TIMI-834743 format. One record per residue (C-alpha): residue in three letters; x negated, y negated, z. Coordinates in nm, 4 decimals. Layout:
nukol, xx, yy, zz
ALA, X, Y, Z
...
end
This chain:
nukol, xx, yy, zz
MET, 0.0000, 0.0000, 0.0000
LYS, -0.1310, -0.3425, -0.0942
THR, -0.2075, -0.5712, 0.2031
VAL, -0.0497, -0.9167, 0.1884
ASN, -0.2401, -1.2138, 0.3305
LEU, 0.0368, -1.4101, 0.5068
ALA, -0.1554, -1.7394, 0.5208
ASP, -0.2432, -1.7180, 0.1514
SER, 0.1151, -1.6326, 0.0657
ILE, 0.2479, -1.9318, 0.2586
ALA, -0.0060, -2.1626, 0.0924
ARG, 0.0904, -2.0393, -0.2554
THR, 0.4579, -2.0756, -0.1737
ARG, 0.4041, -2.4296, -0.0495
ARG, 0.2007, -2.5251, -0.3584
ASN, 0.4709, -2.3805, -0.5841
PHE, 0.7417, -2.5577, -0.3853
LEU, 0.5737, -2.8987, -0.4071
ALA, 0.4334, -2.8798, -0.7572
THR, 0.6559, -2.6739, -0.9800
SER, 0.9453, -2.7974, -1.1856
ALA, 1.1572, -2.5220, -1.0304
SER, 1.1652, -2.6981, -0.6977
GLY, 1.1748, -3.0432, -0.8514
LEU, 1.0126, -3.2280, -0.5610
GLY, 0.6732, -3.2760, -0.7237
THR, 0.8385, -3.3821, -1.0476
LEU, 1.0771, -3.6115, -0.8627
ALA, 0.7897, -3.7812, -0.6804
LEU, 0.5991, -3.8357, -1.0062
ALA, 0.9115, -3.9636, -1.1823
HIS, 0.9795, -4.2058, -0.8984
MET, 0.6239, -4.3446, -0.9213
LEU, 0.6399, -4.3821, -1.2996
GLN, 0.9830, -4.5463, -1.2889
GLY, 0.8604, -4.7893, -1.0247
GLN, 0.5835, -4.8946, -1.2661
GLY, 0.8238, -4.9269, -1.5584
LEU, 0.6615, -4.6340, -1.7415
LEU, 0.9619, -4.4061, -1.7449
GLY, 1.3156, -4.4718, -1.8613
ALA, 1.6251, -4.4131, -1.6528
ALA, 1.6909, -4.0481, -1.5836
ASP, 1.9860, -3.8442, -1.4657
THR, 1.8992, -3.7471, -1.1116
SER, 2.2445, -3.6251, -1.0152
GLY, 2.1127, -3.2762, -0.9573
LEU, 1.8474, -3.3916, -0.7113
THR, 2.0582, -3.5828, -0.4587
PRO, 2.4295, -3.5352, -0.3883
LEU, 2.5158, -3.9080, -0.3972
ALA, 2.3210, -4.0034, -0.7088
PRO, 2.5372, -4.2179, -0.9436
LYS, 2.7282, -4.0164, -1.2029
PRO, 2.9358, -4.1234, -1.5037
PRO, 3.3183, -4.0986, -1.4988
HIS, 3.5249, -3.9407, -1.7753
PHE, 3.5868, -4.2757, -1.9472
ALA, 3.5153, -4.6451, -1.8959
PRO, 3.6420, -4.7449, -1.5499
LYS, 3.8164, -5.0654, -1.4477
ALA, 3.7205, -5.0320, -1.0785
LYS, 3.3870, -4.9613, -0.9092
ASN, 3.4804, -4.9871, -0.5403
CYS, 3.7913, -4.9445, -0.3271
ILE, 3.8999, -5.0975, 0.0033
PHE, 4.1963, -4.9022, 0.1389
LEU, 4.3860, -5.0750, 0.4210
PHE, 4.5750, -4.7987, 0.5984
MET, 4.8489, -4.9214, 0.8313
ALA, 4.8928, -4.6009, 1.0303
GLY, 5.2311, -4.5379, 1.1840
ALA, 5.4316, -4.6746, 0.8894
PRO, 5.5309, -5.0434, 0.8538
SER, 5.8968, -5.1227, 0.8003
GLN, 5.9279, -5.1964, 0.4288
MET, 6.2697, -5.3638, 0.4524
ASP, 6.1291, -5.6062, 0.7095
LEU, 5.8155, -5.6886, 0.5069
PHE, 5.8372, -5.6047, 0.1356
ASP, 6.1825, -5.4924, 0.0232
PRO, 6.4692, -5.7319, 0.1102
LYS, 6.8122, -5.5714, 0.1374
PRO, 7.0972, -5.8284, 0.1613
LYS, 7.3469, -5.5411, 0.1553
LEU, 7.2249, -5.4402, 0.5011
ASP, 7.3614, -5.7692, 0.6379
GLU, 7.7062, -5.6778, 0.5073
LEU, 7.6912, -5.3162, 0.6282
HIS, 7.5194, -5.3807, 0.9605
GLY, 7.6571, -5.1498, 1.2303
LYS, 7.8266, -4.9131, 0.9845
PRO, 7.7326, -4.5466, 0.9293
LEU, 7.5891, -4.4094, 0.6081
PRO, 7.7993, -4.1620, 0.4076
GLU, 7.7406, -3.8067, 0.5314
SER, 7.6326, -3.7119, 0.1793
LEU, 7.3110, -3.9125, 0.2276
THR, 7.2165, -3.7737, 0.5679
LYS, 7.3558, -3.4188, 0.5441
ASP, 7.0304, -3.2326, 0.4746
VAL, 6.7909, -3.4955, 0.6091
ARG, 6.5604, -3.4262, 0.9022
PHE, 6.4800, -3.7172, 1.1312
ALA, 6.2109, -3.7462, 1.3928
PHE, 6.4433, -3.8955, 1.6572
ILE, 6.7671, -4.0298, 1.5085
LYS, 7.0949, -3.8697, 1.6142
LYS, 7.2906, -3.8365, 1.2898
LYS, 7.6441, -3.8481, 1.4245
THR, 7.6119, -4.1902, 1.5843
ALA, 7.3464, -4.3517, 1.3619
VAL, 7.4387, -4.6833, 1.1985
LEU, 7.2727, -4.9211, 0.9554
MET, 7.0640, -5.2047, 1.0965
ARG, 7.0071, -5.5350, 0.9182
SER, 6.6700, -5.7029, 0.9001
PRO, 6.6408, -6.0328, 1.0871
ARG, 6.3595, -6.1414, 0.8578
GLU, 6.3875, -6.4176, 0.6001
PHE, 6.2429, -6.3510, 0.2555
SER, 6.1159, -6.6134, 0.0133
ARG, 5.9589, -6.6122, -0.3319
HIS, 5.5861, -6.6583, -0.3813
GLY, 5.3575, -6.7380, -0.6717
GLN, 5.4457, -6.7855, -1.0341
CYS, 5.5763, -6.4285, -1.0365
GLY, 5.8362, -6.5077, -0.7685
MET, 5.7538, -6.2039, -0.5528
GLU, 5.9855, -6.1811, -0.2504
LEU, 5.8039, -6.1252, 0.0793
SER, 5.8948, -6.1520, 0.4459
ASP, 5.8317, -6.4605, 0.6555
PHE, 5.5912, -6.2403, 0.8545
LEU, 5.3494, -6.2443, 0.5542
PRO, 5.2926, -6.6109, 0.4574
HIS, 4.9192, -6.5668, 0.3831
ILE, 4.9631, -6.2554, 0.1701
GLY, 5.2348, -6.4470, -0.0130
THR, 4.9697, -6.6901, -0.1396
CYS, 4.8071, -6.3934, -0.3200
ALA, 5.1285, -6.2798, -0.4897
ASP, 5.0029, -6.3391, -0.8434
ASP, 4.7078, -6.1053, -0.7797
ILE, 4.9218, -5.8329, -0.6190
ALA, 5.1166, -5.5438, -0.7683
LEU, 5.3860, -5.4479, -0.5167
VAL, 5.5316, -5.0976, -0.5520
ARG, 5.8656, -5.0524, -0.3735
SER, 5.9367, -4.6991, -0.4931
ILE, 5.6730, -4.4773, -0.3289
TYR, 5.8095, -4.1533, -0.1848
SER, 5.6908, -3.8409, -0.0082
GLU, 5.8297, -3.5208, 0.1443
GLN, 5.6530, -3.5639, 0.4797
PHE, 5.8417, -3.7284, 0.7666
ASN, 5.5968, -3.6747, 1.0551
HIS, 5.2821, -3.8782, 1.1009
HIS, 4.9983, -3.6317, 1.0765
PRO, 5.1242, -3.4416, 0.7685
GLY, 5.2208, -3.7768, 0.6121
GLN, 4.8778, -3.9256, 0.6727
LEU, 4.7096, -3.6171, 0.5316
MET, 4.9352, -3.6440, 0.2269
MET, 4.8457, -4.0069, 0.1603
ASN, 4.4756, -3.9564, 0.2282
THR, 4.4086, -3.6117, 0.0824
GLY, 4.6981, -3.5430, -0.1565
VAL, 4.8348, -3.2488, 0.0442
PRO, 4.9994, -3.2309, 0.3894
ARG, 4.7604, -2.9735, 0.5384
PHE, 4.4108, -2.9530, 0.6793
GLY, 4.0982, -2.8784, 0.4798
SER, 4.1273, -3.0938, 0.1674
PRO, 3.8982, -3.3853, 0.0755
SER, 4.0124, -3.7432, 0.1191
VAL, 4.0399, -3.9963, -0.1629
GLY, 3.7066, -4.1547, -0.0707
SER, 3.5368, -3.8156, -0.0726
TRP, 3.6730, -3.7376, -0.4194
LEU, 3.5490, -4.0712, -0.5556
ASN, 3.2013, -4.0237, -0.4116
TYR, 3.1926, -3.6676, -0.5415
GLY, 3.2928, -3.7857, -0.8887
LEU, 3.0908, -4.1080, -0.9102
GLY, 2.8190, -4.0881, -0.6468
SER, 2.7095, -4.3983, -0.4600
GLU, 2.5281, -4.7106, -0.5756
SER, 2.4103, -4.7876, -0.2225
LYS, 2.0721, -4.6442, -0.1246
ASN, 2.0778, -4.7633, 0.2343
LEU, 2.4434, -4.7228, 0.3348
PRO, 2.6901, -4.4346, 0.3043
GLY, 2.9059, -4.4149, -0.0046
TYR, 3.2154, -4.3876, 0.2144
VAL, 3.2634, -4.5918, 0.5336
VAL, 3.5520, -4.5965, 0.7824
LEU, 3.6431, -4.8873, 1.0140
THR, 3.9170, -4.8747, 1.2775
ALA, 4.1161, -5.1119, 1.4979
GLY, 4.4051, -5.0670, 1.7386
ARG, 4.5066, -4.7373, 1.8950
GLY, 4.3755, -4.4953, 1.6322
SER, 4.5749, -4.2987, 1.3763
SER, 4.7531, -3.9700, 1.4413
GLY, 4.5409, -3.7930, 1.1827
GLY, 4.2063, -3.9108, 1.3203
THR, 3.8997, -3.7795, 1.1390
SER, 4.1096, -3.5465, 0.9231
ASN, 4.2071, -3.8592, 0.7260
TRP, 3.8503, -3.9151, 0.6049
THR, 3.7237, -3.5593, 0.5882
SER, 3.5282, -3.4134, 0.2969
GLY, 3.7304, -3.0918, 0.3286
PHE, 3.5824, -2.8177, 0.1143
LEU, 3.3465, -3.0630, -0.0574
PRO, 2.9917, -3.0852, 0.0822
SER, 2.9831, -3.2897, 0.4018
THR, 2.7730, -3.5659, 0.2439
TYR, 3.0970, -3.6910, 0.0842
ALA, 3.2815, -3.7383, 0.4161
GLY, 3.3637, -4.0823, 0.5543
VAL, 3.1172, -4.2243, 0.8071
LEU, 3.2772, -4.4040, 1.1018
PHE, 3.1240, -4.7477, 1.1670
ARG, 3.1700, -4.9726, 1.4680
GLY, 3.2212, -5.3442, 1.4170
LYS, 2.9635, -5.4512, 1.6730
GLY, 2.6694, -5.3155, 1.8681
GLU, 2.5075, -5.0015, 1.7333
PRO, 2.7023, -4.9518, 1.4046
ILE, 2.6879, -4.5739, 1.4336
LEU, 2.6508, -4.3993, 1.7667
ASN, 2.3021, -4.2555, 1.8221
LEU, 2.1663, -4.4231, 1.5094
ASP, 1.8893, -4.6012, 1.7009
ASN, 1.5781, -4.4148, 1.8139
PRO, 1.5590, -4.3191, 2.1833
PRO, 1.3003, -4.5034, 2.3942
GLY, 0.9444, -4.3958, 2.3185
VAL, 1.0148, -4.2650, 1.9684
GLY, 0.8490, -4.4878, 1.7104
THR, 0.9075, -4.5059, 1.3365
GLY, 0.5914, -4.3085, 1.2584
LEU, 0.6852, -4.0175, 1.4812
GLN, 1.0397, -4.0181, 1.3453
ARG, 0.9144, -4.0182, 0.9859
ALA, 0.6829, -3.7254, 1.0551
SER, 0.9673, -3.5327, 1.2187
LEU, 1.1986, -3.5991, 0.9254
ASP, 0.9313, -3.4906, 0.6770
ALA, 0.8925, -3.1626, 0.8630
LEU, 1.2689, -3.1090, 0.8709
ARG, 1.2956, -3.1937, 0.5022
ASP, 1.0279, -2.9370, 0.4137
LEU, 1.1950, -2.6658, 0.6209
ASN, 1.5409, -2.7446, 0.4862
SER, 1.4113, -2.7579, 0.1286
ARG, 1.2517, -2.4161, 0.1605
ARG, 1.5761, -2.2805, 0.2970
TYR, 1.7699, -2.4401, 0.0120
LEU, 1.5518, -2.2615, -0.2444
GLU, 1.6468, -1.9331, -0.0801
THR, 2.0206, -1.9940, -0.0464
LEU, 2.1141, -2.2762, -0.2899
ASP, 2.3640, -2.3848, -0.0251
PRO, 2.4794, -2.7420, -0.1090
GLU, 2.5298, -2.8123, 0.2627
ILE, 2.1512, -2.8020, 0.3011
GLN, 2.1200, -3.0736, 0.0369
SER, 2.3795, -3.2710, 0.2322
ARG, 2.1806, -3.2248, 0.5517
ILE, 1.8585, -3.3502, 0.3909
ALA, 2.0397, -3.6490, 0.2378
SER, 2.2080, -3.7328, 0.5706
TYR, 1.8809, -3.7363, 0.7635
GLU, 1.7149, -3.9594, 0.5053
LEU, 2.0137, -4.1942, 0.4860
ALA, 2.0251, -4.2260, 0.8647
PHE, 1.6583, -4.3268, 0.8620
ARG, 1.7217, -4.5973, 0.6026
MET, 2.0375, -4.7150, 0.7822
GLN, 1.8401, -4.8012, 1.0944
LYS, 1.7459, -5.1218, 0.9156
SER, 2.0384, -5.1760, 0.6793
ALA, 2.3325, -5.1050, 0.9136
PRO, 2.2428, -5.3620, 1.1839
GLU, 2.1954, -5.6237, 0.9107
LEU, 2.5356, -5.5345, 0.7684
VAL, 2.7256, -5.6013, 1.0921
ASP, 2.5274, -5.9154, 1.1765
LEU, 2.7602, -6.1958, 1.0615
ARG, 2.5274, -6.4853, 1.1429
ASP, 2.4568, -6.5432, 0.7736
GLU, 2.8291, -6.5966, 0.7025
SER, 2.9470, -6.9577, 0.6882
LYS, 3.1801, -7.1063, 0.9475
GLU, 3.4389, -7.1517, 0.6710
THR, 3.4270, -6.7817, 0.5825
LEU, 3.4604, -6.6705, 0.9437
GLU, 3.7591, -6.9016, 0.9889
LEU, 3.9126, -6.7829, 0.6620
TYR, 3.9184, -6.4235, 0.7904
GLY, 4.0098, -6.5259, 1.1437
VAL, 3.7052, -6.3744, 1.3119
GLY, 3.7321, -6.4590, 1.6818
ARG, 4.1119, -6.5050, 1.6780
LYS, 4.2986, -6.4488, 2.0008
ASP, 4.5671, -6.1823, 2.0123
LEU, 4.9327, -6.2673, 2.0377
PRO, 5.0822, -6.1614, 2.3737
ASN, 5.3012, -5.8531, 2.4196
ALA, 5.1120, -5.6365, 2.1769
GLY, 5.2985, -5.3094, 2.2228
ARG, 5.1956, -5.0205, 1.9999
GLY, 4.9607, -5.2180, 1.7767
GLY, 4.7606, -5.3673, 2.0586
GLY, 4.4253, -5.3169, 2.2147
LYS, 4.1429, -5.5344, 2.3318
ASN, 4.0709, -5.8171, 2.0844
VAL, 4.2510, -5.6325, 1.8031
PHE, 4.3095, -5.9511, 1.5989
SER, 3.9399, -6.0362, 1.5859
SER, 3.8449, -5.6711, 1.5374
PHE, 4.0688, -5.6308, 1.2327
SER, 3.9499, -5.9646, 1.0902
THR, 3.5893, -5.8566, 1.1341
ASN, 3.6603, -5.5245, 0.9655
CYS, 3.8049, -5.7010, 0.6605
LEU, 3.4943, -5.9187, 0.6350
LEU, 3.2681, -5.6154, 0.6820
ALA, 3.4544, -5.4406, 0.4010
ARG, 3.3636, -5.7232, 0.1648
ARG, 2.9998, -5.7081, 0.2799
MET, 2.9974, -5.3330, 0.2209
VAL, 3.1204, -5.3448, -0.1377
GLU, 2.8638, -5.6174, -0.2030
ARG, 2.6012, -5.3644, -0.0935
GLY, 2.7317, -5.0852, -0.3133
VAL, 2.9547, -4.8873, -0.0750
ARG, 3.1984, -4.7025, -0.3001
PHE, 3.4955, -4.6583, -0.0664
VAL, 3.5861, -4.8417, 0.2542
ASN, 3.8779, -4.7327, 0.4733
LEU, 4.0261, -4.9761, 0.7255
TYR, 4.2622, -4.8072, 0.9698
HIS, 4.4887, -4.9877, 1.2111
ALA, 4.7435, -4.8247, 1.4382
SER, 5.0129, -4.8229, 1.5300
TRP, 5.3021, -4.9484, 1.3188
ASP, 5.5300, -4.6763, 1.4559
HIS, 5.8094, -4.9042, 1.5723
HIS, 6.0839, -4.6812, 1.7081
SER, 6.1785, -4.9673, 1.9404
ASN, 6.0898, -5.3333, 1.9959
LEU, 6.0600, -5.3761, 1.6197
GLU, 6.0949, -5.7538, 1.6204
LYS, 5.8195, -5.8202, 1.8740
GLU, 5.5767, -5.5469, 1.7740
LEU, 5.6068, -5.5944, 1.3985
ARG, 5.5432, -5.9662, 1.4474
PHE, 5.2229, -5.8811, 1.6341
ASN, 5.0947, -5.6390, 1.3711
ALA, 5.1935, -5.8485, 1.0711
THR, 5.0329, -6.1595, 1.2194
MET, 4.7198, -5.9593, 1.2893
ALA, 4.6937, -5.8287, 0.9312
ASP, 4.8354, -6.1128, 0.7210
GLN, 4.5531, -6.3679, 0.7403
PRO, 4.2478, -6.1389, 0.7042
VAL, 4.4007, -5.9265, 0.4269
ALA, 4.4795, -6.2387, 0.2260
ALA, 4.1311, -6.3721, 0.3048
LEU, 3.9767, -6.0493, 0.1758
ILE, 4.1581, -6.0753, -0.1573
LYS, 4.0698, -6.4446, -0.1962
ASP, 3.7080, -6.3961, -0.0911
LEU, 3.6558, -6.1072, -0.3318
LYS, 3.8099, -6.3138, -0.6110
GLN, 3.5986, -6.6212, -0.5337
ARG, 3.2820, -6.4094, -0.5428
GLY, 3.3735, -6.2395, -0.8711
LEU, 3.4209, -5.9015, -0.7014
LEU, 3.7982, -5.8568, -0.7209
ASP, 3.8002, -5.7444, -1.0845
GLU, 3.5936, -5.4379, -0.9929
THR, 3.7199, -5.3840, -0.6367
LEU, 4.0574, -5.2183, -0.5855
VAL, 4.2315, -5.3334, -0.2670
VAL, 4.5148, -5.1093, -0.1432
TRP, 4.7625, -5.1603, 0.1420
GLY, 4.9441, -4.8391, 0.2308
SER, 5.0714, -4.5994, 0.4930
GLU, 5.2087, -4.2481, 0.5328
PHE, 5.5787, -4.3378, 0.4829
GLY, 5.8291, -4.6133, 0.5635
ARG, 6.1136, -4.6764, 0.8068
THR, 6.4857, -4.5995, 0.7944
PRO, 6.7519, -4.8624, 0.7225
LEU, 6.9302, -4.6948, 1.0152
GLY, 6.8612, -4.8228, 1.3623
GLU, 6.7091, -4.5642, 1.5900
ASN, 6.9653, -4.4352, 1.8401
ARG, 6.7469, -4.2069, 2.0463
GLY, 6.9232, -4.0723, 2.3539
GLY, 6.8986, -4.2869, 2.6651
ARG, 6.8733, -4.6162, 2.4777
SER, 7.1578, -4.8632, 2.4857
ALA, 7.0613, -5.0597, 2.1734
ASN, 6.9085, -5.0018, 1.8326
THR, 6.5826, -5.1983, 1.8373
GLY, 6.3649, -4.9903, 1.6055
ARG, 6.3610, -4.7661, 1.3005
ASP, 6.2772, -4.3974, 1.2504
HIS, 6.0419, -4.2332, 0.9968
HIS, 6.1523, -4.2526, 0.6339
PRO, 5.9667, -4.0790, 0.3460
PHE, 6.2277, -4.1245, 0.0698
SER, 6.1263, -4.4785, -0.0245
PHE, 5.8606, -4.7162, 0.1007
SER, 5.6235, -4.9835, -0.0246
ILE, 5.2528, -5.0232, -0.0953
PHE, 5.0634, -5.2984, -0.2747
MET, 4.7407, -5.3182, -0.4726
ALA, 4.5186, -5.5967, -0.6026
GLY, 4.2093, -5.6166, -0.8217
GLY, 4.0248, -5.3213, -0.9717
GLY, 4.2142, -5.3213, -1.3018
ILE, 4.5609, -5.3683, -1.1491
ARG, 4.8024, -5.6019, -1.3293
GLY, 4.8943, -5.8433, -1.0546
GLY, 5.1993, -6.0620, -1.0188
GLN, 5.4560, -5.7842, -1.0554
VAL, 5.6957, -5.5720, -0.8548
LEU, 5.7233, -5.2120, -0.9717
GLY, 6.0070, -4.9833, -0.8695
LYS, 6.3407, -5.0353, -0.7030
THR, 6.5337, -4.8850, -0.4143
ASP, 6.9109, -4.8570, -0.3703
ASP, 7.1188, -5.1266, -0.1994
VAL, 7.0253, -5.0172, 0.1526
GLY, 6.6713, -4.8961, 0.0790
TRP, 6.7457, -4.5283, 0.1304
HIS, 6.6195, -4.3820, -0.1974
ALA, 6.3793, -4.4991, -0.4659
VAL, 6.5927, -4.5186, -0.7800
GLU, 6.3692, -4.6807, -1.0431
ASP, 6.0063, -4.6032, -1.1379
ARG, 5.9838, -4.3534, -0.8540
MET, 5.6188, -4.2949, -0.7660
HIS, 5.5187, -3.9896, -0.5677
ILE, 5.1985, -4.0096, -0.3648
ASN, 5.0343, -3.7752, -0.6170
ASP, 5.1295, -4.0242, -0.8918
PHE, 4.9654, -4.3003, -0.6916
HIS, 4.6474, -4.0915, -0.6622
ALA, 4.6504, -4.0118, -1.0349
THR, 4.6746, -4.3842, -1.1093
LEU, 4.3967, -4.4694, -0.8647
LEU, 4.1626, -4.2119, -1.0181
HIS, 4.2465, -4.3441, -1.3650
LEU, 4.1315, -4.6914, -1.2582
PHE, 3.7962, -4.5372, -1.1656
GLY, 3.7631, -4.3674, -1.5042
PHE, 3.8891, -4.0187, -1.4205
ASP, 4.1455, -3.7884, -1.5722
HIS, 4.2943, -3.6625, -1.2461
GLU, 4.3541, -3.3166, -1.3927
ASN, 3.9856, -3.2766, -1.4749
LEU, 3.8234, -3.4082, -1.1572
THR, 3.8093, -3.0690, -0.9864
TYR, 3.6034, -2.8599, -0.7461
ARG, 3.6006, -2.4818, -0.7415
PHE, 3.6747, -2.3414, -0.4006
LYS, 3.7744, -1.9843, -0.3158
GLY, 3.8230, -1.9013, -0.6821
ARG, 4.0486, -2.1952, -0.7654
ASP, 3.9852, -2.5388, -0.9178
PHE, 4.1239, -2.7903, -0.6678
ARG, 4.1987, -3.1566, -0.7349
LEU, 4.3235, -3.4613, -0.5420
THR, 4.6650, -3.4551, -0.7105
ASP, 4.7193, -3.0842, -0.6317
VAL, 4.9477, -2.9534, -0.9090
SER, 5.1331, -3.2718, -1.0056
GLY, 5.0746, -3.6426, -1.0623
GLN, 5.1148, -3.8845, -1.3516
VAL, 4.9460, -4.2160, -1.4251
PHE, 5.1697, -4.5247, -1.3987
ASN, 5.0405, -4.7369, -1.6847
LYS, 5.2720, -5.0251, -1.5924
LEU, 5.0363, -5.0990, -1.3034
ILE, 4.7228, -5.1191, -1.5156
ALA, 4.6002, -5.4421, -1.6709
end
C-alpha cells in the first residue's frame, strides 16, 4: 500500500485551492487586481458571490424598493376609500347574503351593523384624488401616487395575512419579496446588506417570518437594523479585539469554509462567507449610515425627526414612536442612495378593534408627514423614478362596527380581506390615478380587482422580471413569489 504524506497532501490541496481555476479564488484575486488597474473589462462574477449584481429578464423601471408595511391593517374607509353610503346606512345590518359564509375574527354576525366614518375627505392634486383629513401631507403627493382601492386576499388573521403580503403564500418557509429581488438582481451595495428591515411601534404579528429568505440561501434574508446606537446587535468588536486580529480570524474562517464548500457545494456556506465579510465591512459603513449629522436642518424638519408623540397612543404607541418612524423614513432614503436594493419599514399596530378615532389619528399623524417627506425627498434628489415606494398591509377593516361581547358601543372595526387599499409611487408607477373600485359600503372589490399575487406580479415586472420565470427549485419543484397565479396590472405602469 502506498504511504500518503499528510503534510504534503495538505500543501498540494491548499495550492490547488488557491491557484486553480476550479476553486476560482486565485483567479478572482488576479481579476480584482487587474480590474482595479483598468486592465480588465467588466466580468460576470455572479457565480463567485451570492449578492453580485445580475441582469433581470428585461429592462427594469425600478432599481430599489422601500416598502412601508403598516402592520395590523389600517382602516381603508377612514383613510383612502370614502363611502358616503355608510352615512345613510349607519346602524343598519348588512344583508345576510353578504355575511352568510364569512368568518370574522371577533364580530358577532347576528347583531353587527354598519358604521359610518367620521372622517372628512377632500380632493388633492391635479388628479383630484380623494383622501382623508388624517393624511394632509400625503395628499400633497397625490399626483405622484397610484392608489389601488381593490386589493383583496383570502386571509383574515394577522400572521397568515402578513405572510401572504410579504411572501406570496400564507404559510411559513417561503422567501419574502425583498429576498426574491435580491436573489434575482443581487445587490449594488458592497458595504451594506441588499435587504434591510427597520421597525417602529409594537412589532408585527409575523415578526422575522415577514422578512425571511425561506428556502433561498440565508444571504438573501432581511437584516434588522436599529435606528440609533449600534445599528446591528453585536456588530462592534468586543473590547481587546483589534481590526488586525479580526481580519486574521476571518481569513482563517474563510479558508476553512471555502474548503468545505468545495467538498459539499452547499450554497449556505457561500452565504456564511459572504455574511462574515459583509459584517466586517459594515463596521465602518453602518455607523456612518445612521449618523444623521450630515443631514441639513431643513431635511430633518421635513421628515419630522425629533417630533414628540401625540398623547393617548394606544396600539400604535411606544417610546418616541413619531421620531423613530421619521428617522426610519430618512434612513430608508440614505440606504437606497447607498445601493440597498430593498428596505422594509414596519410599524405596528393598526389593529383598531376599538378606539378607532383616537388610535387611527395617532398612527396616521405619525406616518403622514415622514411618508410624504420620503416621496418628496426622493423626487428632489432624482431618485424617485428608480425607487418604488409602497404603502401596504395584510388586509383592511370591515364597514361593520365591531360588536365584540362585553362592549356597549361600536368603536372599532374587525379584519376585512375582501377589499382594502394600498398605494405606490415612483419606480415606473403612473402616478396621479386611482385604480379599482369597491361597492357602496366597501365590502367587496368590484372593479379592477387585484389579488396580492397580482400586486407581486406587477412589482416584479417593474424590476424587469417575468414573475412566472423568476423561480427557485426546491424539493423538486420550481417555486416563485406569485405561487401559481398572478397577472401584471399594466394600468399601473407608466
